[in-house]
VOPAGU-2260 file (C-alpha; in pm, 1 decimal, decimal comma):
REM VOPAGU-2260
SITE   aa  ch    i         X         Y         Z
SITE  MET   A    0    -389,7    2692,4    1488,2
SITE  ALA   A    1    -102,2    2758,3    1728,9
SITE  ARG   A    2     190,4    2521,5    1727,4
SITE  GLN   A    3     186,0    2294,6    2029,6
SITE  LEU   A    4     517,3    2242,6    2211,2
SITE  PHE   A    5     593,1    1924,6    2403,6
SITE  SER   A    6     861,1    1876,7    2667,4
SITE  PRO   A    7    1100,4    1581,0    2633,8
SITE  GLU   A    8     909,3    1408,0    2915,3
SITE  GLN   A    9     575,5    1457,0    2735,6
SITE  ARG   A   10     724,3    1318,9    2412,4
SITE  ARG   A   11     862,5    1013,0    2591,9
SITE  ARG   A   12     527,8     956,4    2764,8
SITE  HIS   A   13     337,5     980,5    2433,8
SITE  VAL   A   14     571,2     724,5    2272,5
SITE  GLU   A   15     519,4     486,8    2567,2
SITE  GLN   A   16     142,3     534,6    2561,3
SITE  TRP   A   17     133,8     468,6    2186,7
SITE  GLN   A   18     339,9     148,3    2226,5
SITE  GLN   A   19      97,1      23,6    2491,6
SITE  SER   A   20    -215,1     133,6    2304,7
SITE  GLY   A   21    -204,9    -119,9    2021,5
SITE  LEU   A   22    -297,7     161,6    1779,2
SITE  SER   A   23    -117,0     244,1    1457,3
SITE  GLN   A   24      90,2     562,1    1463,8
SITE  ARG   A   25    -167,1     729,1    1241,4
SITE  ALA   A   26    -460,3     641,6    1468,5
SITE  TYR   A   27    -275,5     744,2    1785,7
SITE  CYS   A   28    -167,1    1076,4    1635,6
SITE  GLN   A   29    -519,1    1156,0    1514,4
SITE  GLN   A   30    -658,7    1069,6    1856,9
SITE  GLN   A   31    -401,0    1289,1    2034,8
SITE  GLY   A   32    -391,5    1576,6    1781,6
SITE  ILE   A   33     -21,9    1525,4    1700,7
SITE  LYS   A   34     128,2    1549,8    1350,9
SITE  GLN   A   35     236,7    1200,6    1247,3
SITE  SER   A   36     567,7    1322,3    1101,0
SITE  THR   A   37     649,3    1495,8    1429,2
SITE  PHE   A   38     559,1    1183,2    1624,9
SITE  LYS   A   39     780,9     967,2    1401,6
SITE  ASN   A   40    1071,8    1200,6    1476,8
SITE  TRP   A   41    1009,4    1151,8    1849,2
SITE  ILE   A   42    1019,6     774,0    1803,9
SITE  ASP   A   43    1339,1     792,6    1596,9
SITE  ARG   A   44    1506,6    1007,4    1862,6
SITE  ASN   A   45    1378,3     782,6    2139,8
SITE  THR   A   46    1523,4     470,5    1974,9
SITE  GLY   A   47    1840,5     636,3    1846,1
SITE  ARG   A   48    1745,4     557,2    1486,3
SITE  GLU   A   49    1692,6     810,3    1215,5
SITE  THR   A   50    1638,0     572,5     926,1
SITE  PRO   A   51    1486,2     226,0     907,7
SITE  ALA   A   52    1733,0     -54,5     964,1
SITE  PHE   A   53    1748,4    -323,3     698,4
SITE  ALA   A   54    1959,3    -636,0     711,6
SITE  PRO   A   55    2072,1    -845,0     414,1
SITE  VAL   A   56    1877,8   -1168,8     374,6
SITE  THR   A   57    1995,8   -1480,2     192,5
SITE  LEU   A   58    1736,2   -1741,2      99,7
SITE  THR   A   59    1878,0   -2090,4     121,1
SITE  GLU   A   60    1583,4   -2279,2     -26,0
SITE  PHE   A   61    1291,6   -2199,4    -252,5
SITE  ASN   A   62     977,2   -2091,8     -74,7
SITE  ALA   A   63     656,4   -2036,1    -273,5
SITE  THR   A   64     513,9   -1788,3     -23,5
SITE  PRO   A   65     565,3   -1416,3     -81,9
SITE  VAL   A   66     811,1   -1218,8     129,7
SITE  VAL   A   67     623,4    -987,9     367,0
SITE  ILE   A   68     787,3    -691,9     539,6
SITE  VAL   A   69     598,3    -504,9     812,0
SITE  THR   A   70     757,1    -180,0     928,3
SITE  PRO   A   71     741,8     -64,9    1291,1
SITE  ASP   A   72     480,9     194,7    1197,8
SITE  GLY   A   73     248,4     -63,9    1046,4
SITE  PHE   A   74     318,5     -44,2     673,1
SITE  ARG   A   75     298,2    -386,0     507,0
SITE  ILE   A   76     502,2    -463,5     195,7
SITE  GLU   A   77     437,8    -792,9      19,9
SITE  ILE   A   78     680,4    -904,5    -249,8
SITE  PRO   A   79     524,4   -1167,3    -477,2
SITE  VAL   A   80     704,9   -1485,5    -571,8
SITE  GLY   A   81     882,4   -1438,4    -903,5
SITE  SER   A   82     951,3   -1066,1    -864,6
SITE  ASN   A   83    1254,5    -969,9   -1066,6
SITE  HIS   A   84    1541,2    -736,6    -977,0
SITE  GLU   A   85    1395,9    -449,8   -1179,2
SITE  GLN   A   86    1067,9    -463,4    -988,1
SITE  LEU   A   87    1250,7    -471,9    -655,8
SITE  ASP   A   88    1474,5    -183,3    -765,8
SITE  GLN   A   89    1161,4      20,7    -845,5
SITE  LEU   A   90    1011,4     -64,1    -505,4
SITE  PHE   A   91    1329,3      32,8    -318,8
SITE  GLN   A   92    1360,4     353,2    -521,0
SITE  ALA   A   93     999,0     448,5    -442,4
SITE  LEU   A   94    1068,9     387,3     -72,5
SITE  GLY   A   95    1389,4     589,9     -84,4
SITE  ILE   A   96    1603,8     288,8       5,1
SITE  THR   A   97    1949,9     250,9    -145,3
SITE  HIS   A   98    2094,3     -95,7    -166,3
SITE  ALA   A   99    2386,9    -279,4    -317,5
SITE  ARG   A  100    2362,3    -582,9    -541,1
């Protein structure tokens, strides 16, 4: 299959159409015949970000509900109550995230 080339305007239009579609990146890319990794690069360039942005969080009171993180591309990460530092370190390592204690 020949590699399909998209102009900057076509890339921008696809990103806008995806944002308005309500579809996940995966579903939109399958529907449009675009490689998801390529599409993610377009989004990163369009937003000026090349890596996910994470901000430090300090919990001021105990909350029995799990922490839930949903990434812009629809991945959901749920951290159960009582997770220890080692488990979180393993999660961050698997995600390729470096962090400081």
